[in-house]
C-alpha positions as CSV (number, residue, x, y, z in Angstrom):
1,M,49.7,80.4,79.4
2,N,49.5,79.0,83.0
3,K,52.7,78.5,82.9
4,V,53.5,82.2,81.6
5,K,51.1,83.2,84.7
6,K,52.6,81.0,87.1
7,S,56.4,81.9,86.1
8,T,55.7,86.1,86.5
9,L,53.7,85.8,89.7
10,P,57.1,85.5,91.5
11,I,58.9,88.5,89.8
12,V,55.5,90.6,90.8
13,S,56.0,89.8,94.3
14,K,59.4,90.7,94.3
15,R,58.9,93.9,92.8
16,L,55.7,94.5,95.2
17,V,58.0,93.1,98.3
18,E,60.7,95.8,96.7
19,I,58.5,98.5,96.2
20,L,57.2,98.3,100.3
21,A,60.4,98.2,101.5
22,I,61.5,101.6,99.8
23,A,59.1,102.9,101.1
24,L,58.8,101.9,104.7
25,A,62.4,102.6,105.0
26,Y,62.2,106.0,103.7
27,V,59.1,106.7,106.0
28,A,61.7,105.3,108.6
29,T,64.1,107.6,107.8
30,A,61.9,110.9,106.9
31,K,60.7,110.6,110.5
32,L,64.4,111.1,111.5
33,G,64.6,114.1,109.6
34,F,61.6,115.6,111.1
35,L,63.0,115.8,114.3
36,V,65.4,119.0,113.3
37,A,63.3,120.1,110.7
38,I,62.2,123.9,110.3
39,P,58.7,125.6,110.0
40,P,56.8,124.3,108.3
41,G,58.3,121.1,109.8
42,N,59.0,119.3,106.7
43,V,62.2,120.8,105.8
44,T,65.5,120.1,107.5
45,S,68.8,120.9,107.4
46,V,69.5,116.8,106.6
47,W,67.2,114.7,104.9
48,P,68.3,111.0,105.3
49,P,65.4,109.8,103.1
50,S,67.3,111.7,99.5
51,G,70.2,109.5,100.4
52,L,68.1,106.1,100.8
53,A,66.1,106.9,97.0
54,L,69.4,108.0,95.6
55,A,71.2,104.5,96.4
56,T,67.9,102.8,95.6
57,A,67.5,104.3,92.3
58,L,71.0,103.3,91.5
59,V,70.9,100.0,92.8
60,F,67.2,98.9,91.5
61,G,66.8,101.0,88.7
62,Y,63.7,103.1,87.7
63,R,61.5,100.6,89.3
64,S,62.4,102.1,92.4
65,G,60.9,105.3,91.6
66,L,57.2,103.8,92.8
67,G,58.8,102.8,96.2
68,I,60.2,106.5,96.4
69,W,56.8,108.1,95.6
70,L,55.1,106.2,98.2
71,G,57.1,106.6,100.8
72,S,57.6,110.4,100.3
73,F,53.7,111.1,100.0
74,S,53.2,108.5,103.6
75,A,55.7,110.4,105.1
76,N,54.6,113.9,103.8
77,T,50.5,113.0,104.3
78,W,51.3,111.5,108.1
79,F,53.2,114.9,108.4
80,F,50.4,117.3,107.0
81,T,47.5,115.2,109.4
82,Q,49.7,116.1,112.4
83,S,49.2,120.1,111.7
84,I,46.9,120.2,108.9
85,T,42.8,118.4,108.7
86,L,43.1,115.4,106.5
87,S,41.9,116.4,103.2
88,A,41.7,116.3,99.2
89,A,44.2,119.4,99.7
90,T,47.0,117.4,101.6
91,A,47.1,114.5,99.6
92,V,47.7,117.1,96.8
93,L,50.3,118.6,98.5
94,A,51.8,115.3,99.6
95,S,51.6,114.2,95.8
96,S,53.3,116.9,94.2
97,I,56.5,117.1,97.0
98,A,56.7,113.5,96.3
99,T,56.3,113.7,92.8
100,G,59.6,116.2,93.2
101,S,61.6,113.9,95.3
102,T,60.9,111.1,92.6
103,L,62.1,112.6,90.3
104,Q,65.3,113.9,91.8
105,A,66.5,110.7,92.8
106,L,65.7,109.1,89.5
107,F,67.5,111.9,87.6
108,A,70.6,111.9,90.0
109,A,70.5,108.1,89.2
110,F,70.4,108.7,85.7
111,L,73.5,111.4,85.6
112,I,75.7,109.2,87.9
113,K,75.4,106.4,85.4
114,R,76.2,108.3,82.8
115,L,78.6,110.8,83.6
116,V,80.4,108.5,86.6
117,G,80.4,105.2,85.2
118,T,79.9,103.5,88.7
119,T,77.9,103.9,91.7
120,R,81.1,102.8,94.2
121,P,83.5,105.8,92.7
122,E,87.3,105.2,93.8
123,R,89.2,107.7,91.9
124,L,89.3,111.7,93.7
125,F,87.4,112.7,90.1
126,D,84.8,110.5,90.6
127,V,83.9,111.4,93.7
128,I,83.9,115.2,92.9
129,K,81.6,114.2,90.0
130,F,79.2,112.2,92.2
131,L,79.3,115.2,94.5
132,G,78.1,117.4,91.8
133,I,75.3,115.6,90.5
134,A,74.1,115.2,94.0
135,A,74.7,118.9,94.1
136,V,72.6,120.0,90.7
137,S,69.9,117.5,91.6
138,C,68.9,118.7,94.8
139,L,67.8,121.4,93.1
140,I,64.7,119.5,91.8
141,A,63.1,118.3,95.4
142,S,64.4,121.8,97.0
143,F,62.7,124.3,94.2
144,W,59.6,121.9,93.6
145,G,59.2,121.2,97.2
146,V,59.2,125.0,98.5
147,T,57.2,126.1,95.5
148,T,54.4,123.6,96.5
149,L,54.3,124.8,100.3
150,V,54.4,128.9,98.9
151,L,51.3,128.2,96.5
152,A,49.2,126.3,99.7
153,S,49.8,129.6,101.5
154,L,52.3,127.2,103.9
155,V,55.5,129.2,103.1
156,S,55.6,132.8,102.6
157,L,57.2,134.3,99.6
158,G,59.3,136.5,102.0
159,N,61.0,133.1,103.6
160,Y,61.0,131.6,99.9
161,P,65.2,131.7,99.7
162,Y,65.5,130.7,103.1
163,T,63.1,127.7,102.9
164,W,64.6,126.6,99.6
165,F,68.3,126.6,100.9
166,T,67.9,125.0,103.9
167,W,66.1,122.0,101.9
168,W,68.3,122.0,98.9
169,L,71.4,121.5,101.8
170,G,69.2,118.9,103.4
171,D,68.8,116.9,100.8
172,L,72.6,117.0,99.5
173,A,73.4,116.6,102.7
174,G,71.2,113.0,103.1
175,I,72.8,112.1,99.6
176,L,76.1,112.6,101.0
177,I,75.9,110.8,104.4
178,I,73.6,108.1,103.4
179,A,74.0,107.0,100.1
180,P,77.5,106.2,100.0
181,P,77.9,103.4,102.5
182,L,74.6,102.0,101.1
183,L,76.4,101.7,98.0
184,V,79.4,100.2,99.2
185,L,77.4,97.7,100.9
186,S,75.1,96.9,98.0
187,H,78.6,95.5,96.0
188,K,78.5,92.3,97.6
189,K,80.8,90.3,94.9
190,T,83.2,92.8,94.2
191,R,84.8,93.7,97.3
192,P,88.1,95.8,97.3
193,P,90.6,95.9,100.4
194,L,89.1,97.8,103.4
195,L,90.6,101.4,102.7
196,A,89.1,101.5,99.0
197,Q,86.0,100.5,100.6
198,M,86.0,103.2,103.0
199,A,87.1,106.6,101.0
200,F,83.5,107.0,99.4
201,P,81.5,106.6,102.7
202,L,84.0,108.9,104.4
203,V,84.7,111.6,101.9
204,G,80.6,111.9,101.6
205,F,80.1,111.9,105.5
206,G,83.0,114.4,105.4
207,A,81.6,116.8,103.3
208,G,78.0,116.0,104.6
209,F,78.9,117.0,108.1
210,T,80.5,119.8,107.1
211,L,77.8,120.9,105.0
212,V,75.1,120.5,108.3
213,A,77.9,122.2,110.5
214,F,78.1,125.1,108.6
215,F,74.4,125.7,108.3
216,A,74.0,125.3,112.2
217,L,77.0,127.7,112.5
218,W,75.4,130.2,109.5
219,Q,72.3,130.1,112.1
220,I,73.8,131.6,114.6
221,E,75.8,134.0,113.0
222,S,74.7,134.6,109.7
223,Q,76.3,137.6,109.3
224,G,79.7,136.3,110.4
225,S,82.3,135.5,107.8
226,W,84.0,132.6,109.8
227,P,81.4,129.8,109.2
228,W,82.1,130.3,105.6
229,G,85.6,129.9,106.6
230,F,84.3,126.8,108.6
231,L,82.6,125.4,105.1
232,L,85.6,126.0,103.2
233,A,88.0,124.5,105.8
234,G,86.1,121.5,106.1
235,L,85.4,121.2,101.9
236,S,89.1,121.6,101.8
237,F,90.1,118.6,104.4
238,T,87.9,116.2,103.2
239,A,89.0,116.3,99.3
240,L,92.6,116.2,100.9
241,L,91.5,113.2,103.0
242,S,90.1,111.9,99.3
243,A,93.5,112.2,97.7
244,Y,95.0,110.8,100.4
245,I,92.8,107.5,100.3
246,E,93.2,107.3,96.7
247,A,97.6,108.2,96.7
248,R,97.7,105.2,99.2
249,T,94.8,102.9,97.5
250,R,96.7,103.2,94.7
251,A,100.0,102.7,95.8
252,E,98.5,99.0,98.1
253,A,97.1,98.2,94.4
254,S,100.6,98.6,92.4
255,L,102.6,96.6,95.9
256,R,99.7,93.8,95.5
257,E,100.3,93.6,91.6
258,A,104.0,93.8,92.2
259,Q,103.5,90.7,95.0
260,A,101.4,88.6,92.3
261,R,104.5,89.3,89.6
262,L,107.2,87.7,92.0
263,R,105.0,85.3,93.3
264,L,104.6,84.5,89.2
265,A,108.2,84.6,89.1
266,L,109.0,82.4,91.7
267,Q,106.6,79.6,90.7
268,A,107.8,79.8,87.2
269,S,111.6,79.2,88.2
270,N,110.3,76.9,90.8
271,T,112.1,78.9,93.8
272,G,111.4,79.5,97.6
273,L,111.6,82.4,99.8
274,W,112.7,81.8,103.4
275,D,113.7,84.4,106.2
276,W,115.2,83.6,109.2
277,N,115.1,86.2,112.3
278,L,118.4,85.1,114.2
279,K,117.2,86.5,117.6
280,T,113.7,85.1,117.6
281,N,114.7,81.9,115.7
282,E,111.4,82.7,113.8
283,V,111.5,81.2,110.2
284,Y,108.9,82.3,107.2
285,F,108.7,79.7,104.6
286,S,106.6,81.0,101.3
287,P,104.2,78.4,100.2
288,E,106.8,77.7,96.7
289,W,109.7,76.5,99.4
290,K,106.7,74.3,100.7
291,H,105.7,73.1,97.4
292,Q,108.9,72.1,96.4
293,L,109.2,69.5,99.2
294,G,105.3,68.3,97.8
295,Y,103.6,69.9,101.2
296,E,100.8,72.6,100.6
297,N,101.5,76.3,102.8
298,H,99.6,74.6,106.1
299,E,101.7,71.6,105.9
300,I,104.5,73.0,107.4
301,P,104.9,75.4,110.6
302,N,106.9,78.3,110.3
303,R,109.8,76.6,112.5
304,Y,113.5,76.5,112.1
305,E,113.4,72.8,112.9
306,E,111.4,72.1,110.2
307,W,114.0,72.9,107.3
308,E,117.0,71.0,109.9
309,A,114.6,68.1,110.6
310,R,114.9,67.2,106.7
311,L,118.3,67.8,105.6
312,H,120.0,64.8,104.4
313,P,122.2,62.9,106.9
314,E,125.0,63.0,105.0
315,D,124.7,66.7,104.3
316,R,123.7,67.7,108.0
317,T,126.8,68.3,109.5
318,Q,128.5,70.5,106.4
319,T,125.7,72.4,105.7
320,L,124.9,73.6,109.5
321,N,128.8,74.2,109.7
322,A,128.4,76.6,106.6
323,V,125.5,78.2,107.9
324,R,127.0,79.2,111.5
325,A,129.7,80.3,109.4
326,S,128.3,82.5,107.3
327,I,126.4,83.7,110.4
328,K,129.7,84.7,112.2
329,D,130.9,86.4,109.3
330,P,127.5,88.5,107.7
331,A,129.5,90.2,105.2
332,S,130.0,87.6,102.9
333,A,126.9,86.0,101.2
334,Y,125.8,82.1,101.9
335,E,125.7,79.8,99.2
336,G,125.5,76.3,99.6
337,E,123.6,72.8,98.2
338,F,122.2,69.7,99.6
339,R,119.4,67.9,100.1
340,L,116.1,68.4,101.9
341,R,113.4,65.1,102.3
342,H,110.2,65.5,100.4
343,K,106.8,64.4,101.6
344,D,107.5,61.3,99.5
345,G,110.4,60.0,101.1
346,S,112.8,60.8,98.2
347,Y,114.9,63.7,98.4
348,R,115.5,67.0,96.5
349,W,118.8,69.2,95.8
350,I,118.7,72.1,96.7
351,L,120.7,75.1,95.7
352,A,120.5,77.4,98.6
353,R,121.9,81.4,98.6
354,A,121.4,84.0,101.5
355,S,122.3,87.3,102.4
356,L,122.5,88.6,105.6
357,L,121.4,91.9,107.6
358,Q,123.6,93.3,110.5
359,D,122.4,95.5,112.9
360,P,124.7,98.6,114.3
361,E,127.2,96.6,115.6
362,G,128.1,94.7,112.8
363,H,126.1,91.1,114.1
364,A,124.0,89.5,112.0
365,Y,120.5,89.4,113.4
366,R,118.4,88.0,109.9
367,M,119.0,85.9,107.1
368,L,116.9,85.7,104.1
369,G,117.7,83.5,101.5
370,S,116.0,81.2,98.4
371,H,115.7,77.7,97.3
372,T,116.1,76.6,93.9
373,D,115.4,72.9,93.3
374,I,118.3,71.8,91.0
375,T,117.3,67.6,91.6
376,E,117.2,67.2,87.3
377,R,120.8,69.0,86.9
378,K,122.0,66.6,89.9
379,E,120.6,63.6,88.5
380,A,122.1,64.3,85.0
381,E,125.8,64.8,86.3
């Protein structure tokens, strides 16, 4: 019995730390949101805690609900005590708003897990689903919170639509701007290429910034049509950016897959590749090229002299002359057999084939080729 109690203590302590950390982070980000609030002062056009709440709900699960509720309750209690005398009514107000915020985060997390299937969407369709779920879920806290303020006579019924729209927009903007980068950072074990990592946060920020800017423009000229044109243009640009990043990410993934297949084929056929820049004398030797001679990739520098120094004395003159002749006549392909010194001191027979690239004047400036180990065939002959 004592062992069971001792084993559960670290778990309970960890859960308490998580709850307090979520609550403190919620309060800290709430103070940023209050800076751009409209009357009565806790309704804002961008509410960072909504993004934090959704991210924690997706990462920590439903147990994060208590931390979200505690953070929202503390933030709203602090706000109401600045304008209203602390009382039981203040606690009820803060509790009601906190309940709506918590339900919103948990509901959105539930839908994202069920309908999107990942907390780090990379496909455009999944990103759109994430945005749609965020927009729908933000109806919960906005209706719940504004209704609470109306019942408490802090917002008039005539201002209900405007206050509701601001609340909904602020929660949505907070989710789009804050949640994506937090969710990407939470994936420590699997990190895709940088472009794929940045796609979700960039699209979220683009959509969130567009909504906030639209709201600001709409405040200035609510009767004009150009704020709506800006909204359409901003969201369209964000969608195009997402489509471009997805296409680019897919192309890079296909390229990596093709490179992996080529490497496997080269390993299976015991073929090494080399690339010689005749103007700069820089050379690239593939890892397979070096492995043929018993070396790891880092053990042979990519220098022309490394190849020439390993030529067998009896093959050196003939091989170098053949290479020079091929460079002088770049239209013809090069093929030759020679021996290269292995790391263990022995010599391996190599079949080399190469083609040359020419500049507009017909001069060779690059030589690309392959090495195939034919030692066994030579020994059999």
